[in-house]
N, C-alpha and C positions, 0 to 999 in steps of 0.2 A: 979980641977976646970974646966979644958979644956974639960974633958970627960963629965961633967954635961951639958955644953953648947951644945955639939954635940948630946946628948941624948934627949934634950928638943924637944917637939912637935912643928913643924914649919908650919903645915897646918891642916885644918879641918879633923877630923877622920871619918871613915865610920859610926860608931855607932851614932854619933851626926848628921851626914848628913842625915841619914835615917829618922830623925824626920820631915824633910821637904819633903820627897819623898813619892810618891804613889806607892804601890806594885800592880803589875798586877795580878789579881786574876782569877783563873779558876772557872768554875762551879764545884759543888761537883762531885767527881769521885766515882765510885762504882765497885769494882772488880767482883761482881756477874754477871755483864752484859756480855752476849755472843752474837754472830751474829744471833742466832736463825734462822738457815737456813730452818728448816722444814716448818714453815708457809709460807716462801717465795717460796718454791718449789711446794706447793700444789695449786690446783685450789680451789677457795672458792665459795660456792654456797649460795645465800640468801635463807632464810627459812621463810615461813609464819607461824605465830602463834607459833614459836618455835618447830615445829614438821617436821621431814623429814622421809617420808616412802619410803623404797626400795621395789619396786614391781618386781617379777620375773615370767619367763616361767616355768609352772608346770613340764613339761617333754618335753624337746626339741627334744628327739629322736623320738617322735610321729609325728613330722612335716615331711611330705613326699612330695617330688617333683619328677619330671620326666624330663629326657633329651630326647626330641623327636627324634625318628628314622624315621621320614618322613612316618609314617604310621597313621592309624586311630584308634589306640588302645585307650581305655578309660583312661583319665587322672586321677591321684589319687586325691581323695577328702581329704582335711585336714583342720585343724584349729589350732590356737594357744591358749592354755589354760593358765590361770594365777593362781598363788597361791591366795587363798581366802583372805589372810591378810598378807601383807609384814611386815618386821621388821620396827619398828618406832624408830627413834633417837630423843631424847629430848635434847635441848640445855642446857648446864650447865653454871653456872655463877661463875666467879672469882671476888670477891668484896673486897673493902677496903674503909674505911672512913679516910680521911686526915684532921687533926685538925691543924689550924694555928692561933695563937693569933694575933688579929688585931694590937696590939701595935708593935709586931715584924715585921709584913708585912708592916706597915706604916713607921717605923723608919729605918729599916735595909734592904731595897730593892734596894740599889744602891751599886755596879753596876749590881747585879743580883737580879731579882725579887724573893722574898722568896716563894711566893705562887706557881709560875711557877716551881721553882726547886723542891719544895716538891711534886708537882703533877708529874713532869717528872720522878723523881726517883721511885716513887710508881708505876707509869705506867710501867716502865721498869721491876720491880719485878713481876707485874701482868702478863706481857707478857712472862717472864721466866717461871712462873707457867703454863701459857697456853701451852707452848711447852712441858713441862713435862706431863701435862694431856693428850695431844694428843698422847703421847707415852705410858704412864703408867696407865691411868685411867682404873679402874676395869671394867667399862661398855663399853666404846667406844675406849679406847686406842689401839694403833696398836698392841702391844705385846699380848694383851688379845683377839684379833680378828683374829689371824692366825689359819686357818683350820689345823686339825691334819696332813693331808697329805702334808701340805706346810711347815712342820717343819723339818729341816735338822740338822744332827749332823756333826761336823768336822771330817775329816778323821784321822788327827794326833793330834788334839788339837788346834794348832795355825791355824788361818785363811789362807788358801792357795788359789792359783788360781783355783785349782780343786774344792774347796768348793764354791767359788763364781760362777763358771760355773754351779754347781748344782743348785744354786739359780736361775740363769738365765734360766735353763731348766724348773723350776717350774713357773716362771713369764716370759714366753717367748714372750708374746704378747705385744710388745712395752714397755719394762720396762723403767722406768724414772730415778731412782737413787737408790743407796744403802744409808742406813742411819746407822751410826756406831759411837761409842765413839772414840775420837781422839786416844786413846791408842790402840784400835782395828785396826784403820786404819794404825797406825804405825807398828803394828804387821804384818799386811798384806804386807806392804811395805818391811819389813825384809824378809818375805818368798819369795817375788818376786825377791829381790836382791839376795837371796841365789840361786835361780834358773836361774839367769841371764836374767830375763825378767822385768826390772824396768818399772813400770806402767807410761804411759804418763800423762801429765797434760792438763787441759782445763780451760779457763777463763770463769767464769759465774758470773754475777753480779759484775764484776770487781775484783773477787778473784780467786785464783788458787785452783783447785781441782784435785787430782789424779783420774785416771779412770781405769776401767777394761772392756775390750771389748767395749770401747766407752761410758760406763755408769759411771757417776761421783760417787765418794764415798763422801757423805756429812757428816760432823762431827756434833755431838751433845753430850754434856756432860750429857744430860738427860737420856741416856741409861746407866744404872748402871754398874759398875764394882765391882763384889763381889767375894772375894777369888781368884782374878786374872783372872776372867772369865767375859765375856760380851756376847752380842748378836749383830748380823748384820742383818738388814732388807733390803729387796728389794721391791720396790713399783712400780706399774703402777698407773698413776694419770689421773684424768679427767672423767667427766660424759660420754663424747662421746666414751671414750675407756673402759668404764665399770671398772674404776679403783677406786682409793681412792680419796675422796674429803673432804675438810674442810667445815664446816657449820657455818653460822653466822646469826645474826638477823640484818636486815637492818633498816634504818630510825629511829634510837633510839633518844630520846631527849638528846641533848647535845653530839651528835655523834662526835667523834674525828677521828676515823678510823674504819675499818671493825669490827663491833660488839662491839666497845669500846665507852663508853660514860662517860662524866664527868659532874656532876650536883651539883650546889651550894645548900646546905641544910639549910643555914641560920646561924645566929650568936646568941649564947646563952647569958645568963645573966653574964657570966664571960668574955665576949668579945672574945670568941673562935669561929672562922669561920670554918665550916665543909663542906667538899666536898666529894661526893659519886662517886667513880670510879667503873664501872662495865664493865666486858668483858664477852660476851655471845658467846660460841663456842661449837662445837662438831666435830665429824669426822665419816665418814661412809665408809665402805669397800663394794663396790657395787657387786663384784663377788669374790668368794673364791680364784681364781687364780690371783687376783690383788696384793697379798701380800704373802711373804714367809719370813722365818727367819732362820738364821744359829745360833744355840743355843750353849752356853757353849764354846765359843772360848777363848783360852788362850791368854792373852795379854802380858805376861811377859817372853815369850820364846825368847832367843837370840842365835846367832850363832857366831862361830869363822870363819873368812874368811881367806883363804890362800892367802898371797901376793906373787906375782911372780915378781922377780926383773930381769932385763935384764943386 
């Protein structure tokens, strides 16, 4: 009898107490969201009518100049010729239609607005797709616009400092950043550690990036890893540097950010509200030496390090 008295509940329990408590709720989380560094590192150029034409010098070697020797010799006559028709880049669109039942948005939008969260998460996925297209698109993607002479093969398979030096030799006019899968960056770090030259880090946009020769290695999981191999890109950026630029359409109806618009499409007879999300973008490589790639780098190569004890 004594044991039964001591075992009896003497205070309100957790389960019952929770019926009167409010849980603090987060917004919906989505594991597919990444930092998407590539769009942040690019210069973005507004495009009129969705078309961007890259004009070039037909033959720069024919432009002649003279350094005067204080004489009266005849100066060279020259002119700059242009290609008759430069390459034109057309903006592509990443689209989605988000449907939300008005009953759901009316009744269940506290503490978080249902429409805003539906749009936010869809926009995140659209921007993830944008970064993938900037790298892999068959027409304008970085990997498909590297000139043959700008393609480099690794010396030993894994990405080494010597391999990245070779990329720098190909893009030597003010290179901006390397772009690589996180596993490829880790593989490069292991090769540096093996050689006793750990790469320094630099803070950009409030995040830490490892560097080589002062050039940051920017991670992106949109560079594929297949059969344990991936690619590492090196870019020069900006119109003034004749580099790589991102392209977007300005002044869109319902514009939210560069090239991104959200438009309300109406409510149908089933009380479903629809919203159109559109992102217009492309990318242009202004000169061939603005981009190089180290192909087929092995990302699964590891080493045993000898430990010395004193």
